[in-house]
N, C-alpha and C positions, 0 to 999 in steps of 0.2 A: 338372439342379439340383434339389435337394431343396425341395419346397413348404415355405412358412413355416407352412401350416396343417396339415402333418403333425404328429402327436403325437411327443414325445420317445421315448416308448414305442415306437411304432411303427418309429422310426429306429433305436432300439437292437436291436430284435427282428431287423429286416431286415440290419442290418450290425454285427456285434459290436465291430468296430474303432471305431465311433462312440462307444463308451463311454468310451474313453481321452479323447476329444474333450470328452465332456460333463464328465469329471472334471477336465480342465484349466481349463474355465470355470466350474466349480462348480456345474454344471446338474444337478439330482436327475432321473435317468432311471427310478428304480424308484417310491418312493411318490409323487412328483409328477410321474410320467412321462405322465400323461394330459393334460397341458397341450399345446397347440400350441406348436411350436417358437418361434414370434415372442413368444407370451405368455412363455414360459421365459426368453427372451432379456431381455424387457422386465423382468421380477421382478429379474434380475441385473443390470440397467443395461449390458447388453452389446449390441452392434451385431450383429442377426441375420446381415447379410452376413458378417461377419467368422466367425461360427461355420459359416456354410454352407460358406465357402471352406475352413476346416479339416475339415469333414466330408468334402468332395470329396477333399481331399489325402490323408485317411486311407483312403478307399475305394479311391484309385488307388495307394496305397503296400503292396506285399506284406508280410504279417507272419505271426506264428505263427497257425495255424489254430485258431480257438476251437472248443471242443466244440460239436457241434449237438445240443443236448438236446430238440429237437422231436419226435424219434422213438425216442430211445433208451429203455431200460426205466425206468419209474418208480422202481424198486428201485434201480437204479444211480444214479440221479440224487439220490435221497433219500441213499443212502450218501456220495455225492460232497458234497452240502452238510454233512453231519454231520461227516464226517473233514476237510474243509477249512474251511468257514465257521464252523461251531460250535465247532470245536477252536479257531480262531484266536480267537474272541470270548471263549472260557474262558480263554485263555493271557493275552491282552493286557489285559483289564479289570483284574486285579490289579496288573499292570505300569503301566498308566495311572495307576491309583489312587495307587500309591506315587510316581510322577513328580509328580502334582498336590500331594500332601503337601508334597514337597520345594521345589516352586517356590511354593507358597503359604507355607510356613514363612519362605523366603528374601526373597521379593518381594511377597508379599500385602499388606504395609503400604502400599506405594506404587504398587500395581497392583490396583485394587478389582475389576477383571474377574475376576482368578485366583480368589478364593473363589467368586465366582458360577459360573465354569467347572466349578470342582471339585464345587458342588453339583448341577448339571446332569449331571455325569459319574457321581456316586453315584446319581442317579435312574435315569440310563440303565442303569447296571450292574443295579440291581436289577430293574428291568423286564426287561431282555433275558434275564437268567439264567432268570427265571421263565418267560418266552416260550419259550426253548429246551428247558425241561424238558418243557412242555406238547407242544411238537412231537415230542419224541423218545420220549415214554411214550403219547400219545394219537393224535395225527394221523398222523404217519408210519408207525407199525406198521399203523394202518388202511389207509393207501393201498398199502402193500406187500401187505398180505393180500388187499385188493381185486384188485389187479392179477393176483396168483397165482391167486385163485379163479377169477376170469373166464378166464384163460388155460387153467385146467385143466377148465373146464366144471362147477366146484363152485359151490353156492349162495354169494351174496355174504354176507361176515362181517356180523355185527350190531354195529353202533355204537351207544354209549349216547348220542349226540347226534343222532340222526335221520340227515339227509343230511349228506354230508361239506362241504356247501356251508356249514352253520352253524360249524363250528370254524374253516373258512377265513376266513369273515366276521371271525371274532374276531382270528385271527392278522394278517389284513391291516389291521385296526384298530391292532393293537399295533405294527405295522410303521410305521404313520402316526405314531404316537407317538414312535417311536425316532427316526424320520426329523426329525421337528419339533425334538427335543432336539439331535441332531448338528447341525441347522441353526443352532439358537440359539448353540451353541458356536462354530460357524463364525464367526458374526456377532461374538460378544464377542470372538474372538480376531484379528478383522480378517483374515479368511480364513487363519487358522492363520499370521500374520505377528508373529515375535517382535519386541520393540522393538529400536532400535538399541542395540548394547552388550550385548545378553542373553548370559546365561552359556550354556554348552554344554547344560547340564540343561534350561533353558528352551527352547532350540532343540530338543532331543531331544523334549520333551514336545509341542510343538506339531507337530513332524513326524510323531509316533506318532499323535497325534490325526487328522491328515490321511490317514495310511494306514489308520487304522481307519475313518474315513467312507468311503474308497475301497471297502475291503473290504465294508461294510456295504451299500453301493448295489449291488455286485455279488450279494451274498447275497440281498438282498430282490427284485432284478430276477429271480432264477432262480426264487424261490418266486411271487411276485406273477404275474410275466408268463409264467411256463411251467409250473412244476409245479402250481400251485393251478389253473389252467384245464384242464389235461389231466386232472387227478383228477376235476374236476366232470364234464368230458365223459364219462370212463371209466365213472364211476358212472350217469350218465344214458343210457349205451348208445350215446352219439354218438362216443365215441373209440375207438381201436384197443386 
């Protein structure tokens, strides 16, 4: 049985199938993943025994094997993050903005939460796009160059930021900001639940926001919990 004192992050790393369970219950396993399971359930007002039972069912049910990024080349992991999650963010944010505009124009007068959600979404979009650009032009190229240099016995590349831990600390902080914004959107939208009788566009908007949150959690989990610690260990000489 999963101890309630185990952190959500530790559970997600040990069993990738658990991430679907956390998504189901709206539990943040990336930015908020350092909370013990009991505390994370309390924040969401969920019975911890119910979550543990779902985690045990997920662990016992065979499913598609998730990629094990704990030992694969960092360059491969960076490529996956950019081509999968960064691309998704860049594609989805304009689409979400268009959907937000449509539902606000149609329902904003009677649903005051919609303009507030639209404002949070615009802030999230601005912050995330700047964040992705910094990762793709500064941090990720350095990590790839570092791995190649050490593998070939060459000197470590020179970074303008000192140790790689410095930009990672900044990226982690920005992840927390993005996580807070999507959590606010979840709360304002009553867990992405459209009101009774809502039009198809309203449903599409909330469903799309929910999917975006799920991808963001997976995205940040890969970086915060796997890529960044491995890059820091590699630079310090403790990694492979």
